[in-house]
Every structure is written in C-alpha cells, then in structure tokens.
C-alpha positions as CSV (number, residue, x, y, z in Angstrom):
1,M,-16.7,-70.4,3.8
2,D,-18.8,-68.3,6.2
3,R,-18.6,-64.5,5.9
4,E,-17.6,-62.5,8.9
5,G,-21.2,-61.3,9.5
6,K,-22.4,-58.2,11.3
7,P,-23.8,-57.7,14.8
8,E,-27.3,-56.9,13.4
9,W,-27.3,-60.1,11.3
10,A,-26.4,-62.1,14.4
11,A,-29.2,-60.4,16.4
12,F,-31.7,-61.1,13.6
13,G,-30.6,-64.7,13.2
14,S,-30.7,-65.4,16.9
15,A,-34.3,-64.1,17.2
16,V,-35.4,-66.1,14.2
17,R,-33.8,-69.2,15.7
18,R,-35.8,-68.7,19.0
19,L,-39.0,-68.3,17.0
20,R,-38.3,-71.5,15.0
21,K,-37.6,-73.5,18.2
22,K,-40.8,-72.2,19.8
23,R,-42.7,-73.6,16.8
24,G,-40.9,-76.9,17.2
25,R,-39.4,-76.9,13.7
26,T,-35.9,-77.8,12.5
27,G,-33.7,-75.6,10.5
28,V,-33.9,-78.1,7.6
29,W,-37.7,-78.0,7.6
30,V,-37.7,-74.1,7.5
31,A,-35.0,-74.1,4.8
32,N,-37.1,-76.4,2.6
33,A,-40.3,-74.4,3.2
34,V,-38.5,-71.1,2.4
35,G,-36.6,-72.5,-0.7
36,L,-33.1,-72.2,0.7
37,S,-30.4,-74.8,1.1
38,P,-30.0,-75.9,4.8
39,T,-26.5,-74.5,4.7
40,M,-27.7,-71.1,3.6
41,Y,-30.5,-71.0,6.1
42,S,-28.1,-72.1,8.9
43,S,-25.8,-69.2,8.0
44,I,-28.7,-66.7,8.3
45,E,-29.6,-68.0,11.8
46,R,-25.9,-67.9,12.8
47,G,-25.6,-64.3,11.6
48,K,-23.1,-65.1,8.9
49,R,-25.3,-64.1,5.9
50,F,-27.8,-61.3,5.2
51,C,-31.4,-62.4,5.0
52,L,-33.2,-61.1,1.9
53,E,-36.6,-59.4,2.5
54,G,-38.5,-62.1,0.5
55,H,-36.9,-64.8,2.5
56,A,-37.9,-63.1,5.8
57,A,-41.5,-62.9,4.5
58,R,-41.4,-66.6,3.7
59,I,-40.0,-67.5,7.1
60,D,-43.0,-65.7,8.6
61,E,-45.3,-67.7,6.5
62,A,-43.6,-71.0,7.2
63,L,-43.5,-70.5,11.0
64,Q,-46.9,-68.7,11.1
65,T,-45.5,-65.8,13.1
66,G,-47.6,-63.1,11.6
67,D,-45.2,-60.3,10.7
68,R,-42.7,-60.9,13.5
69,V,-39.8,-61.9,11.3
70,M,-40.5,-59.0,8.9
71,R,-40.4,-56.6,11.9
72,L,-37.1,-58.1,12.9
73,W,-35.9,-57.7,9.4
74,V,-36.9,-54.0,9.3
75,Q,-35.1,-53.5,12.6
76,M,-32.0,-55.2,11.2
77,T,-31.9,-53.0,8.1
78,S,-32.5,-49.7,9.9
79,D,-29.8,-47.7,11.6
80,Q,-27.7,-50.0,13.6
81,L,-27.7,-50.2,17.4
82,P,-24.3,-50.1,19.2
83,D,-22.4,-53.4,18.7
84,W,-22.4,-54.0,22.5
85,F,-26.2,-54.0,22.6
86,Y,-26.3,-57.3,20.7
87,K,-23.8,-59.2,22.9
88,V,-25.8,-59.5,26.1
89,P,-28.9,-61.4,24.6
90,E,-26.5,-63.9,22.9
91,L,-24.8,-64.6,26.2
92,E,-28.1,-64.8,28.1
93,Q,-29.5,-67.4,25.6
94,A,-26.4,-69.6,25.9
95,A,-25.9,-69.4,29.7
96,S,-27.0,-71.9,32.3
97,E,-26.4,-69.4,35.1
98,I,-26.2,-65.6,35.3
99,R,-25.1,-63.7,38.4
100,E,-25.5,-59.9,38.3
101,Y,-24.6,-57.1,40.6
102,Q,-26.4,-53.8,39.9
103,P,-25.8,-50.7,42.1
104,L,-27.5,-48.2,39.8
105,V,-30.7,-49.5,38.1
106,I,-33.0,-52.5,37.9
107,P,-31.2,-55.2,35.8
108,G,-32.3,-55.1,32.1
109,L,-33.5,-58.7,32.2
110,V,-36.2,-58.0,34.8
111,Q,-37.3,-54.5,33.8
112,T,-40.8,-53.6,32.8
113,K,-41.4,-51.9,29.5
114,A,-42.3,-48.5,31.1
115,Y,-39.2,-48.6,33.3
116,A,-36.9,-49.5,30.3
117,K,-38.4,-46.7,28.2
118,A,-38.0,-44.1,30.9
119,L,-34.5,-45.3,31.6
120,F,-33.4,-45.1,28.0
121,K,-34.7,-41.5,27.8
122,Q,-32.9,-40.7,31.0
123,E,-29.6,-42.3,30.2
124,R,-29.4,-41.7,26.4
125,P,-31.0,-38.3,25.7
126,W,-29.0,-38.0,22.5
127,E,-30.7,-41.0,20.8
128,R,-33.3,-40.4,18.1
129,P,-36.8,-41.8,18.6
130,Q,-36.2,-44.5,16.0
131,A,-33.1,-45.8,17.8
132,M,-35.0,-45.6,21.1
133,A,-37.8,-47.8,19.7
134,R,-35.3,-50.4,18.4
135,M,-33.5,-50.5,21.7
136,L,-36.8,-51.0,23.5
137,E,-37.8,-53.8,21.1
138,A,-34.4,-55.5,21.6
139,R,-34.9,-55.3,25.4
140,T,-38.4,-56.7,25.1
141,L,-37.1,-59.7,23.2
142,R,-34.7,-60.5,26.0
143,W,-37.6,-60.9,28.5
144,E,-38.9,-63.9,26.6
145,L,-36.0,-65.8,28.3
146,L,-37.8,-65.7,31.7
147,D,-40.6,-67.9,30.4
148,S,-38.4,-70.2,28.4
149,D,-37.8,-73.8,29.3
150,T,-34.1,-73.1,29.0
151,C,-34.1,-70.1,31.3
152,P,-30.8,-70.0,33.2
153,L,-30.5,-69.8,37.0
154,L,-30.7,-66.0,37.6
155,W,-29.3,-64.5,40.8
156,F,-29.2,-60.8,41.3
157,V,-27.7,-58.5,44.0
158,L,-29.2,-55.0,44.0
159,S,-28.1,-52.0,46.0
160,D,-31.0,-50.7,48.1
161,R,-30.4,-47.4,46.4
162,V,-31.9,-48.9,43.2
163,L,-35.2,-49.4,45.0
164,R,-35.4,-45.8,46.2
165,S,-34.1,-44.1,43.0
166,P,-37.0,-43.1,40.8
167,V,-37.0,-43.8,37.1
168,G,-40.0,-42.4,35.4
169,S,-43.2,-41.7,37.3
170,A,-44.2,-43.1,40.7
171,S,-46.6,-45.4,38.9
172,C,-43.8,-46.6,36.7
173,M,-41.7,-47.4,39.8
174,R,-44.5,-49.2,41.6
175,E,-45.2,-51.3,38.5
176,Q,-41.5,-52.2,38.3
177,L,-41.2,-53.2,41.9
178,D,-44.5,-55.1,41.6
179,H,-42.9,-57.0,38.7
180,L,-39.8,-57.9,40.9
181,V,-42.1,-59.2,43.7
182,S,-44.0,-61.3,41.2
183,L,-40.9,-62.8,39.7
184,L,-39.6,-63.7,43.2
185,E,-42.9,-65.2,44.3
186,Q,-43.0,-67.3,41.2
187,D,-39.4,-68.5,41.9
188,K,-38.3,-67.3,38.5
189,I,-35.3,-65.3,39.9
190,H,-33.2,-65.1,43.1
191,L,-32.5,-61.6,44.4
192,Q,-30.8,-60.1,47.4
193,V,-30.8,-56.5,48.4
194,L,-27.5,-55.0,49.6
195,P,-27.8,-52.3,52.2
196,S,-25.8,-49.2,51.2
197,T,-24.1,-49.3,54.6
198,A,-23.0,-52.9,54.3
199,P,-19.2,-53.4,54.1
200,A,-18.5,-55.1,50.8
201,P,-16.0,-54.8,48.0
202,G,-16.6,-53.8,44.4
203,K,-19.7,-51.7,45.0
204,D,-18.8,-49.1,42.4
205,G,-20.0,-50.6,39.1
206,P,-22.4,-53.2,37.7
207,F,-21.1,-56.5,36.4
208,R,-22.4,-60.0,35.4
209,I,-21.0,-63.5,35.5
210,Y,-22.2,-66.0,32.9
211,G,-21.8,-69.7,33.5
212,F,-22.2,-72.1,30.5
213,P,-22.8,-75.8,30.3
214,D,-20.2,-76.4,27.6
215,K,-17.7,-73.5,27.6
216,P,-15.6,-71.4,30.1
217,T,-17.2,-68.8,32.3
218,L,-17.4,-65.2,31.1
219,A,-18.1,-61.9,32.8
220,S,-19.1,-58.4,31.6
221,A,-18.9,-55.0,33.1
222,E,-20.9,-51.9,32.2
223,Y,-19.7,-48.4,31.6
224,M,-21.4,-45.2,30.5
225,T,-21.7,-46.0,26.7
226,G,-21.4,-49.7,26.6
227,E,-20.2,-53.0,28.0
228,I,-16.9,-54.9,28.0
229,I,-16.5,-58.7,28.0
230,I,-14.1,-60.1,30.6
231,D,-12.5,-63.5,29.8
232,T,-9.1,-63.5,31.5
233,R,-8.7,-66.1,34.3
234,E,-7.5,-63.6,36.9
235,K,-10.2,-61.0,36.3
236,L,-12.9,-63.7,36.2
237,R,-11.6,-65.0,39.6
238,Q,-11.8,-61.5,41.0
239,C,-15.4,-61.1,39.7
240,E,-16.5,-64.3,41.4
241,V,-14.8,-63.4,44.7
242,V,-16.4,-60.0,44.7
243,F,-19.9,-61.4,43.8
244,G,-19.6,-63.9,46.6
245,A,-18.7,-61.2,49.1
246,L,-21.6,-59.1,47.9
247,Q,-24.0,-62.0,48.4
248,A,-22.6,-62.6,51.9
249,A,-23.1,-58.9,52.8
250,A,-26.6,-58.7,51.3
251,L,-29.9,-59.4,53.1
252,P,-31.2,-63.0,52.8
253,P,-33.8,-63.5,50.1
254,E,-36.8,-63.3,52.4
255,Q,-35.7,-60.0,54.0
256,S,-34.9,-58.7,50.5
257,L,-38.4,-59.4,49.3
258,D,-39.7,-57.5,52.3
259,Q,-37.5,-54.5,51.4
260,I,-38.8,-54.5,47.9
261,K,-42.4,-54.5,49.1
262,K,-41.7,-51.6,51.5
263,A,-40.0,-49.6,48.7
264,R,-43.0,-50.3,46.5
265,D,-45.4,-48.9,49.0
266,V,-43.5,-45.6,49.0
267,F,-44.4,-45.1,45.3
268,T,-48.2,-44.6,45.7
C-alpha cells in the first residue's frame, strides 16, 4: 500500500519524472538501471516514498543528468518550502489550458530569474537565504514547461499597473518586459493588458483556471502567504464568468503587445 507521502517528496518525484521523459526512458528502464523494483521506483516518482541518497545518485548516472537529481534531492531534504508552493507546478504539468488574471505582478510562469529573485525579496523579507534559493530553484523548474512539447495553452490577463510597477532595478524590469515581448512574438503565450480604468468585475485578486484533458476544471486564488484550490462547481463557474469579463474588457492582443513595448521603453 502507498504511503501518504509528503509535498517535498511529490515535488522531487515530479521533477525526476520530467527529467526521465526528456531522456526518453521508461520508469521500468530506470528502475532496472538503479536496482529498484518498478513498483518502488514508481512510488518515488509519484511522491509516495522517500528516495535514498544513493538511489538519487544512481538515477543521475542512469539518465546522464550530471548532478541534477542530487541537487533536487538536497533541496528535498533541506528545510521544507510551504506546502502550497508545490501545488502549482503539479497542476501546470497536468493542465491542457491555463488562464490567469494577475493585477499585482508578472505571473510566475513567465517571470525572469532576476524579476523572481527581486520579487521574493520584496514580498517575503522574513525568509532565510537558503529558503529563498530553494524557492528560486523551484520557480526556475516551472519555466521548463514553456519549451515542453506538452505546454498547455497559456492565456494571461494583466492589469496595466503590473507593467508600470517596478520590481527590482530598471534593468530588471526592462529584461522582464523584453521576455514578455519575446514570448508573445514566438506565440508561446497569449496575453491581454487590462486598463486600470476599464469596468470589469473581480479585479481585486489574482486567480488561475486550470483545464485538464481527463479531469474536471480547477481554479486557484492567491493570498498573502499562499494559495487556495477552488473545486466547487459554483465557485468555478464564477471564476470562468469573471475571467471572460476581464478578457472582454482588456485590450486586444496586438494592442496589449504595444502597451508592453511602451512600458519597456520607460525602464531605460
């Protein structure tokens, strides 16, 4: 019988699974190479069992990933990140569509490393440097989704205040807005800018809607120290209605791209 598992085990297992799939290997192949039963190895990838240090080293050797798995293992066995920090990557990996409204900051999935680092320092001044480093590493792993063959449809609505609100230095903001422009011009994301004067409901807080190919829709809403999952039918319907209204009130994608470029030019 599977153990209950822990959030840090699930985060480790999910990251190892992504590395394995990138190498084109099956779980059975890795299990045999490492010296584990397929059932035991599957439990590690699913976050149901703890991975021993020696097994992590052998997974690195089998997949030829340098020390990537060992670094993930060290991260897993260090002080834990908040439980909610692990939920978002799991949902992103499984989703076929993600819609997100963000009135405060650039969405995490499309941040640059400099922007994310500055934002963590700004929003979580109580965190120790080690915890900050782990949060940044976890955020960096999420960005691999953008180059994945299984990247979901990504549609963002951003308040225009986000483009004008500095996080970090001027060069940090310019790099971040450059990144948004690049993602849009490569058609990796869809994004609309919502003017702060536009009449639209639900502009107070950020939220995401996750669509899946094989299970019901979920949503999540952020608050100061975490994130809650929304799975009741009525609240999900409200989220979808609000997001539709925000899209309707926002600028079209072409005009939104122009707004991002204009904001970028301010941070010189």
